[in-house]
LOGU-116091 format. One line per 5 residues: number of its first residue (from 1); for each residue z, x negated, y negated of N, C-alpha, C, O. Coordinates in steps of 0.2 Angstrom, whole numbers, plus 5000, padded with zeros to 4 digits. Example, Ala and Ser with C-alpha at 12.3 -4.5 7.8 and 13.67 -1.06 7.14 Angstrom:
<sites>
1 = 5039 4934 5028 5039 4938 5022 5039 4934 5016 5042 4929 5017 ~ 5035 4936 5011 5036 4932 5005 5039 4936 5000 5040 4933 4994
</sites>
This chain:
<sites>
1 = 5074 4841 4921 5075 4842 4929 5074 4849 4930 5077 4854 4928 ~ 5068 4851 4934 5066 4858 4935 5072 4862 4938 5072 4868 4937 ~ 5075 4859 4943 5080 4863 4947 5087 4863 4944 5092 4865 4948 ~ 5088 4861 4938 5095 4860 4935 5098 4867 4935 5104 4867 4937 ~ 5095 4872 4932 5098 4878 4932 5100 4881 4939 5105 4884 4939
6 = 5096 4880 4943 5097 4883 4950 5103 4879 4953 5107 4883 4956 ~ 5104 4873 4952 5109 4869 4955 5116 4871 4952 5121 4872 4955 ~ 5116 4872 4945 5122 4875 4942 5124 4882 4944 5130 4883 4945 ~ 5119 4886 4945 5120 4893 4948 5124 4892 4954 5129 4896 4956 ~ 5121 4888 4959 5124 4887 4965 5131 4885 4965 5136 4887 4969
11 = 5132 4880 4961 5139 4877 4960 5144 4882 4957 5150 4882 4960 ~ 5142 4886 4952 5146 4891 4950 5148 4896 4955 5154 4899 4955 ~ 5144 4898 4959 5145 4903 4964 5150 4900 4969 5155 4904 4971 ~ 5150 4894 4971 5154 4890 4975 5161 4890 4972 5166 4892 4975 ~ 5162 4888 4966 5168 4888 4962 5171 4895 4962 5177 4895 4963
16 = 5167 4900 4960 5170 4906 4960 5173 4909 4966 5178 4912 4967 ~ 5169 4907 4972 5171 4909 4978 5178 4906 4980 5182 4909 4983 ~ 5178 4899 4979 5184 4896 4981 5190 4898 4977 5196 4899 4979 ~ 5189 4900 4970 5195 4903 4966 5197 4910 4969 5202 4912 4969 ~ 5191 4913 4971 5193 4920 4974 5197 4920 4980 5201 4924 4982
21 = 5196 4915 4984 5200 4914 4990 5207 4913 4989 5212 4915 4993 ~ 5209 4910 4983 5216 4909 4981 5219 4916 4980 5225 4917 4981 ~ 5215 4921 4977 5218 4927 4975 5217 4933 4980 5217 4939 4979 ~ 5216 4931 4987 5215 4936 4992 5221 4940 4993 5221 4945 4996 ~ 5227 4938 4991 5233 4942 4992 5234 4947 4987 5240 4950 4986
26 = 5230 4949 4983 5230 4954 4978 5231 4961 4981 5227 4962 4986 ~ 5235 4965 4979 5236 4971 4982 5230 4975 4983 5225 4975 4978 ~ 5229 4979 4988 5223 4982 4990 5220 4987 4984 5215 4988 4983 ~ 5225 4991 4981 5224 4995 4976 5221 4992 4970 5216 4995 4966 ~ 5223 4986 4968 5220 4982 4963 5213 4980 4965 5208 4980 4960
31 = 5212 4978 4971 5205 4976 4973 5200 4982 4972 5194 4981 4970 ~ 5202 4988 4975 5198 4994 4975 5196 4995 4968 5190 4997 4966 ~ 5201 4995 4963 5200 4997 4956 5195 4992 4953 5190 4993 4949 ~ 5196 4985 4954 5192 4980 4952 5185 4981 4954 5180 4980 4950 ~ 5184 4982 4961 5177 4983 4963 5174 4989 4960 5168 4989 4960
36 = 5178 4994 4959 5175 5000 4955 5172 4998 4948 5167 5000 4946 ~ 5176 4994 4945 5174 4991 4939 5168 4987 4939 5163 4988 4935 ~ 5167 4983 4944 5161 4979 4945 5155 4983 4947 5150 4982 4944 ~ 5156 4988 4951 5151 4993 4952 5148 4997 4946 5142 4997 4945 ~ 5153 4999 4942 5151 5002 4935 5147 4997 4931 5142 4999 4928
41 = 5149 4991 4930 5146 4986 4926 5139 4984 4929 5134 4984 4925 ~ 5139 4984 4936 5132 4983 4939 5127 4988 4937 5121 4987 4936 ~ 5130 4994 4938 5126 5000 4936 5123 5000 4929 5118 5002 4928 ~ 5128 4999 4925 5126 4998 4918 5120 4993 4917 5115 4994 4913 ~ 5121 4987 4919 5116 4982 4919 5109 4984 4922 5104 4983 4919
46 = 5110 4987 4927 5103 4990 4931 5100 4995 4926 5094 4995 4926 ~ 5104 5000 4923 5101 5005 4919 5097 5002 4913 5092 5003 4911 ~ 5101 4997 4910 5098 4994 4904 5091 4990 4906 5087 4990 4902 ~ 5091 4987 4911 5085 4983 4913 5080 4988 4915 5074 4987 4913 ~ 5081 4993 4919 5076 4998 4921 5073 5002 4915 5067 5003 4915
51 = 5077 5002 4909 5074 5006 4903 5069 5001 4899 5066 5004 4895 ~ 5068 4995 4901 5064 4991 4898 5057 4991 4900 5052 4988 4896 ~ 5055 4996 4905 5048 4996 4907 5044 4999 4901 5046 5003 4897 ~ 5038 4997 4902 5032 4999 4897 5028 5004 4901 5024 5007 4898 ~ 5028 5004 4907 5024 5008 4911 5028 5010 4918 5028 5007 4923
56 = 5031 5016 4918 5035 5019 4923 5031 5019 4930 5033 5019 4935 ~ 5024 5021 4929 5020 5021 4935 5020 5015 4939 5020 5015 4945 ~ 5019 5009 4935 5019 5003 4939 5026 5002 4943 5026 4999 4948 ~ 5031 5003 4940 5038 5003 4943 5038 5007 4949 5040 5005 4954 ~ 5036 5014 4948 5036 5018 4954 5032 5016 4960 5034 5016 4965
61 = 5026 5014 4958 5021 5011 4964 5024 5005 4967 5023 5004 4973 ~ 5027 5001 4963 5030 4995 4966 5036 4996 4970 5037 4993 4976 ~ 5040 5001 4968 5046 5003 4972 5044 5007 4979 5046 5005 4984 ~ 5039 5011 4978 5036 5015 4984 5033 5010 4989 5035 5010 4995 ~ 5028 5006 4987 5025 5001 4991 5030 4996 4994 5029 4994 5000
66 = 5035 4994 4990 5040 4989 4992 5044 4992 4998 5046 4989 5002 ~ 5046 4998 4997 5050 5002 5002 5047 5002 5008 5050 5001 5013 ~ 5041 5004 5008 5037 5005 5015 5037 4998 5018 5038 4997 5024 ~ 5035 4992 5014 5035 4986 5017 5042 4983 5020 5042 4981 5025 ~ 5047 4985 5016 5053 4983 5018 5056 4986 5024 5059 4983 5029
71 = 5054 4993 5025 5056 4997 5031 5052 4994 5037 5055 4993 5043 ~ 5045 4992 5036 5041 4990 5041 5044 4983 5044 5044 4981 5050 ~ 5047 4979 5039 5049 4972 5041 5057 4972 5043 5059 4967 5045 ~ 5060 4978 5042 5067 4979 5044 5071 4974 5040 5076 4970 5044 ~ 5070 4973 5034 5074 4967 5030 5082 4968 5030 5085 4964 5031
76 = 5084 4975 5030 5091 4976 5029 5094 4974 5036 5099 4971 5036 ~ 5091 4976 5042 5093 4974 5048 5094 4966 5049 5098 4964 5052 ~ 5088 4963 5047 5088 4956 5047 5094 4952 5043 5097 4948 5046 ~ 5095 4955 5037 5101 4952 5033 5107 4953 5037 5112 4949 5037 ~ 5108 4959 5040 5114 4961 5043 5115 4956 5049 5121 4954 5051
81 = 5109 4955 5052 5110 4951 5058 5112 4944 5056 5116 4941 5060 ~ 5109 4941 5051 5111 4935 5048 5119 4935 5047 5123 4930 5048 ~ 5121 4940 5043 5128 4941 5041 5132 4941 5047 5138 4938 5048 ~ 5130 4945 5053 5134 4945 5059 5135 4938 5062 5140 4936 5065 ~ 5129 4935 5062 5129 4928 5065 5133 4923 5062 5137 4920 5065
86 = 5134 4923 5055 5138 4919 5051 5145 4921 5053 5150 4917 5054 ~ 5146 4928 5054 5153 4931 5055 5155 4928 5062 5161 4926 5063 ~ 5151 4928 5067 5153 4926 5073 5154 4918 5074 5158 4916 5078 ~ 5152 4915 5069 5153 4907 5069 5160 4906 5066 5163 4900 5068 ~ 5162 4910 5062 5169 4909 5058 5175 4913 5060 5180 4912 5058
91 = 5173 4919 5063 5179 4924 5064 5179 4925 5072 5174 4926 5075 ~ 5185 4926 5074 5186 4928 5081 5184 4935 5082 5185 4939 5078 ~ 5181 4936 5088 5178 4943 5089 5183 4949 5088 5181 4954 5086 ~ 5190 4948 5090 5194 4953 5089 5197 4955 5082 5200 4960 5081 ~ 5195 4950 5077 5198 4951 5071 5193 4955 5067 5187 4955 5067
96 = 5196 4959 5062 5192 4963 5058 5189 4959 5052 5193 4956 5049 ~ 5183 4959 5051 5180 4954 5046 5175 4957 5041 5172 4962 5043 ~ 5175 4955 5035 5170 4958 5030 5165 4952 5028 5162 4953 5023 ~ 5164 4947 5032 5160 4941 5031 5153 4944 5030 5149 4942 5025 ~ 5150 4948 5034 5143 4950 5034 5142 4954 5028 5137 4954 5024
101 = 5147 4959 5026 5147 4963 5020 5147 4959 5014 5143 4960 5009 ~ 5151 4954 5014 5152 4949 5008 5145 4945 5007 5143 4945 5001 ~ 5142 4943 5012 5136 4939 5012 5130 4943 5009 5127 4941 5005 ~ 5130 4949 5012 5124 4954 5010 5125 4956 5003 5120 4956 4999 ~ 5131 4959 5001 5132 4961 4995 5131 4956 4989 5128 4957 4984
106 = 5134 4950 4990 5133 4945 4986 5126 4942 4985 5124 4941 4979 ~ 5123 4941 4991 5116 4939 4990 5111 4944 4986 5107 4942 4982 ~ 5112 4950 4987 5108 4955 4984 5110 4955 4976 5106 4955 4972 ~ 5117 4955 4975 5119 4955 4968 5116 4948 4964 5114 4949 4958 ~ 5116 4943 4967 5114 4936 4964 5107 4935 4964 5104 4932 4959
111 = 5103 4938 4968 5096 4937 4969 5092 4942 4965 5088 4940 4961 ~ 5094 4948 4966 5090 4954 4962 5091 4953 4955 5097 4952 4952 ~ 5086 4954 4951 5087 4954 4944 5082 4950 4940 5080 4945 4942 ~ 5081 4952 4934 5077 4948 4929 5079 4941 4928 5075 4936 4927 ~ 5086 4940 4927 5089 4934 4925 5087 4928 4930 5085 4922 4928
116 = 5087 4930 4937 5085 4925 4942 5077 4923 4941 5076 4917 4941 ~ 5073 4928 4940 5066 4927 4939 5064 4923 4933 5061 4918 4933 ~ 5066 4926 4927 5065 4924 4921 5068 4917 4920 5065 4912 4917 ~ 5074 4916 4922 5078 4910 4921 5074 4904 4925 5073 4899 4923 ~ 5072 4906 4931 5069 4901 4935 5062 4899 4932 5060 4893 4932
121 = 5058 4904 4930 5052 4903 4927 5053 4899 4920 5049 4894 4919 ~ 5058 4900 4916 5059 4896 4910 5060 4889 4912 5058 4884 4909 ~ 5064 4888 4918 5066 4881 4920 5060 4877 4922 5059 4871 4921 ~ 5055 4881 4926 5049 4878 4928 5044 4877 4923 5040 4872 4923 ~ 5043 4882 4919 5038 4882 4913 5039 4877 4907 5035 4873 4905
126 = 5046 4878 4905 5048 4875 4899 5054 4870 4900 5056 4867 4895 ~ 5056 4869 4906 5062 4865 4907 5068 4867 4903 5072 4863 4901 ~ 5068 4874 4902 5074 4877 4898 5078 4881 4903 5076 4885 4906 ~ 5084 4879 4903 5089 4881 4909 5094 4886 4906 5099 4888 4909 ~ 5094 4888 4900 5099 4892 4896 5100 4899 4900 5106 4900 4901
131 = 5095 4902 4902 5096 4909 4905 5099 4908 4912 5104 4912 4913 ~ 5097 4903 4916 5100 4902 4923 5107 4900 4922 5112 4901 4926 ~ 5109 4896 4917 5116 4893 4916 5120 4899 4914 5126 4900 4916 ~ 5118 4904 4910 5121 4910 4908 5123 4914 4914 5128 4916 4915 ~ 5117 4915 4918 5118 4919 4924 5123 4915 4929 5127 4919 4932
136 = 5123 4909 4929 5128 4905 4933 5135 4907 4931 5139 4908 4936 ~ 5137 4907 4925 5144 4909 4923 5145 4916 4925 5151 4917 4927 ~ 5141 4921 4924 5142 4927 4926 5143 4928 4934 5148 4931 4936 ~ 5138 4924 4937 5139 4925 4945 5146 4922 4947 5148 4924 4952 ~ 5148 4916 4944 5154 4913 4945 5160 4918 4945 5164 4919 4950
141 = 5160 4922 4940 5166 4927 4939 5165 4933 4944 5170 4935 4947 ~ 5158 4935 4945 5157 4940 4950 5159 4938 4957 5162 4941 4961 ~ 5157 4931 4959 5159 4929 4965 5167 4928 4966 5169 4930 4972 ~ 5170 4927 4961 5178 4927 4961 5180 4934 4963 5185 4935 4968 ~ 5178 4939 4960 5180 4946 4961 5178 4948 4968 5182 4951 4972
146 = 5172 4947 4970 5169 4949 4977 5173 4945 4982 5175 4949 4987 ~ 5174 4939 4981 5178 4935 4987 5185 4938 4988 5187 4938 4993 ~ 5188 4940 4982 5195 4942 4983 5195 4948 4987 5201 4950 4990 ~ 5190 4952 4987 5189 4958 4991 5186 4957 4998 5188 4960 5003 ~ 5180 4954 4998 5176 4954 5004 5177 4947 5008 5174 4947 5013
151 = 5180 4942 5005 5181 4936 5008 5176 4931 5008 5171 4931 5003 ~ 5176 4926 5012 5172 4920 5012 5165 4921 5013 5161 4916 5012 ~ 5163 4927 5015 5156 4928 5016 5152 4927 5010 5146 4926 5010 ~ 5155 4928 5004 5151 4928 4998 5149 4920 4997 5144 4919 4994 ~ 5152 4916 5000 5150 4909 4999 5143 4907 5002 5140 4903 4999
156 = 5141 4911 5007 5135 4909 5010 5129 4912 5006 5123 4911 5008 ~ 5131 4916 5001 5125 4919 4997 5122 4913 4993 5117 4914 4990 ~ 5125 4908 4993 5122 4902 4989 5116 4900 4992 5111 4898 4988 ~ 5115 4900 4998 5109 4898 5002 5103 4902 4999 5098 4899 4997 ~ 5103 4909 5000 5097 4913 4997 5096 4912 4990 5090 4912 4987
161 = 5101 4911 4986 5101 4911 4979 5097 4904 4977 5092 4904 4973 ~ 5099 4899 4980 5096 4892 4978 5089 4892 4981 5084 4889 4977 ~ 5088 4895 4987 5081 4895 4989 5076 4899 4985 5070 4897 4983 ~ 5079 4905 4983 5075 4910 4979 5073 4907 4972 5067 4906 4970 ~ 5078 4905 4968 5077 4902 4962 5074 4896 4962 5069 4894 4957
166 = 5075 4891 4966 5072 4885 4967 5065 4885 4968 5061 4882 4965 ~ 5063 4890 4973 5056 4891 4974 5052 4894 4968 5046 4891 4967 ~ 5055 4898 4964 5051 4901 4959 5051 4896 4953 5045 4895 4950 ~ 5056 4892 4952 5055 4886 4947 5050 4881 4949 5046 4879 4945 ~ 5050 4879 4955 5044 4874 4957 5037 4877 4957 5033 4874 4955
171 = 5037 4884 4959 5030 4887 4958 5028 4888 4951 5022 4887 4949 ~ 5033 4889 4946 5032 4890 4939 5029 4884 4936 5025 4884 4931 ~ 5030 4878 4939 5027 4872 4936 5020 4872 4936 5016 4868 4933 ~ 5017 4876 4941 5010 4877 4942 5007 4883 4940 5001 4884 4939 ~ 5011 4888 4939 5009 4895 4938 5004 4896 4932 5000 4901 4932
176 = 5005 4893 4926 5001 4894 4920 4994 4891 4921 4990 4893 4917 ~ 4993 4888 4927 4986 4886 4928 4982 4892 4931 4976 4892 4930 ~ 4985 4897 4934 4982 4903 4937 4983 4909 4933 4979 4914 4934 ~ 4989 4910 4930 4990 4917 4927 4990 4916 4919 4994 4912 4916 ~ 4986 4920 4916 4986 4921 4909 4993 4923 4906 4997 4926 4909
181 = 4995 4920 4900 5001 4922 4897 5003 4929 4896 5008 4931 4897 ~ 4997 4933 4894 4999 4940 4892 5000 4944 4899 5004 4948 4899 ~ 4997 4942 4904 4998 4945 4911 5005 4943 4913 5009 4947 4916 ~ 5007 4937 4912 5014 4934 4914 5019 4938 4910 5024 4940 4913 ~ 5018 4939 4904 5023 4943 4900 5024 4950 4902 5029 4953 4903
186 = 5018 4953 4904 5018 4960 4906 5022 4960 4913 5025 4965 4914 ~ 5020 4956 4917 5023 4955 4924 5031 4955 4923 5035 4958 4927 ~ 5033 4950 4919 5041 4949 4918 5044 4956 4916 5050 4957 4918 ~ 5041 4960 4911 5044 4966 4909 5045 4971 4914 5050 4974 4915 ~ 5039 4972 4918 5039 4977 4924 5044 4974 4930 5047 4978 4933
191 = 5044 4968 4931 5049 4965 4935 5056 4966 4934 5060 4968 4938 ~ 5057 4966 4927 5064 4967 4925 5066 4974 4926 5072 4976 4928 ~ 5061 4979 4925 5063 4986 4926 5064 4988 4933 5068 4991 4935 ~ 5059 4985 4937 5060 4986 4944 5066 4983 4947 5070 4986 4951 ~ 5068 4977 4945 5074 4974 4948 5080 4978 4945 5085 4978 4949
196 = 5079 4981 4939 5085 4985 4937 5086 4991 4941 5092 4993 4942 ~ 5081 4994 4943 5082 5000 4948 5085 4998 4954 5090 5002 4957 ~ 5084 4992 4957 5087 4990 4963 5094 4988 4962 5099 4989 4966 ~ 5096 4986 4956 5103 4984 4954 5107 4991 4953 5113 4991 4955 ~ 5103 4996 4950 5107 5003 4950 5108 5005 4957 5114 5007 4958
201 = 5104 5004 4962 5105 5006 4969 5111 5002 4971 5115 5005 4975 ~ 5111 4996 4970 5117 4992 4972 5124 4994 4969 5129 4994 4973 ~ 5123 4996 4963 5129 4998 4959 5132 5005 4963 5138 5005 4963 ~ 5127 5009 4964 5129 5015 4967 5132 5014 4974 5137 5018 4976 ~ 5130 5009 4978 5133 5007 4984 5140 5004 4984 5144 5006 4987
206 = 5141 5000 4978 5147 4997 4977 5152 5003 4976 5158 5002 4977 ~ 5150 5008 4972 5154 5013 4970 5155 5018 4976 5159 5023 4976 ~ 5152 5017 4982 5152 5021 4988 5150 5028 4987 5152 5033 4990 ~ 5145 5029 4982 5142 5035 4980 5136 5036 4985 5135 5042 4987 ~ 5132 5031 4987 5127 5031 4991 5127 5026 4996 5131 5021 4996
211 = 5122 5026 5001 5121 5020 5006 5114 5019 5006 5111 5020 5011 ~ 5111 5016 5000 5104 5015 5000 5103 5008 5003 5107 5003 5002 ~ 5098 5007 5007 5096 5001 5010 5092 4996 5005 5086 4996 5005 ~ 5096 4993 5001 5093 4990 4995 5089 4984 4997 5084 4982 4994 ~ 5091 4981 5003 5087 4975 5005 5080 4977 5007 5075 4973 5006
216 = 5079 4983 5010 5073 4986 5011 5068 4987 5005 5062 4989 5006 ~ 5071 4987 4999 5068 4988 4993 5066 4981 4990 5062 4981 4985 ~ 5068 4976 4993 5067 4969 4989 5059 4968 4989 5057 4965 4984 ~ 5055 4970 4994 5048 4968 4993 5045 4971 4986 5039 4969 4984 ~ 5048 4976 4983 5046 4979 4977 5045 4974 4972 5041 4975 4968
221 = 5049 4969 4972 5049 4964 4967 5042 4960 4968 5040 4957 4963 ~ 5040 4959 4974 5034 4955 4975 5028 4960 4973 5023 4958 4971 ~ 5029 4966 4975 5023 4971 4974 5022 4972 4966 5016 4974 4965 ~ 5027 4971 4962 5026 4971 4955 5020 4967 4953 5015 4969 4949 ~ 5019 4961 4956 5014 4957 4954 5007 4959 4956 5002 4959 4952
226 = 5007 4962 4962 5001 4965 4965 4999 4971 4960 4993 4972 4958 ~ 5003 4976 4959 5002 4982 4955 5000 4980 4948 4995 4983 4945 ~ 5003 4975 4945 5001 4973 4938 4994 4969 4938 4990 4971 4933 ~ 4993 4966 4943 4986 4963 4944 4981 4968 4944 4976 4967 4941 ~ 4982 4973 4948 4977 4978 4949 4976 4982 4942 4971 4984 4940
231 = 4982 4983 4939 4982 4987 4933 4978 4984 4927 4976 4987 4923 ~ 4978 4977 4927 4974 4974 4922 4967 4976 4922 4963 4975 4917 ~ 4964 4978 4928 4957 4980 4929 4956 4987 4926 4950 4989 4926 ~ 4961 4991 4924 4960 4998 4922 4962 4999 4915 4962 5004 4912
</sites>
């Protein structure tokens, strides 16, 4: 089943979120320290991924072109709008809510990264779901921690995760007809590095060191394919 890994990933996020709702009464200082720990772990994962690049120029060009495209499309604002819309459906206007923040943070954490792409590609190309199932377990624990701090907004991140991974998995069933294996391997390496930089940015945001508009950098993941394709001709 091509979508098995994607479905398991979605289920683990839901389970993690529901468990996180049980632990919402954790003292604020515990939540703050736990989120700092998550931010540090996310930062480390991103750095490890970013260092895998074989060509920093490709990563740089992908980030720059992706940033321009993301700013033109106002992706961060659109995500925030979706988050606020969800927030308006579930929370009374006078109440202070973190649903939008939970939705955006969780969506970025669960979608960005090599495991989503490589896992979905493996599921589509080889019907191998090991990577996505491993990611599902990690996402479940992260969802638990995020939900205990940011609330039920984390639950809605299941939608972009399933759509993103599912689309890649379905596309991968046909991709080997168009893309040579060596180019695909090259693309995955540089996608890993570019996604790693985005995860570093997300980690810095979680640690409240920066306020980088990570959503506006998301097109960089698509631009990797364009830059790698052009690079093959030189």
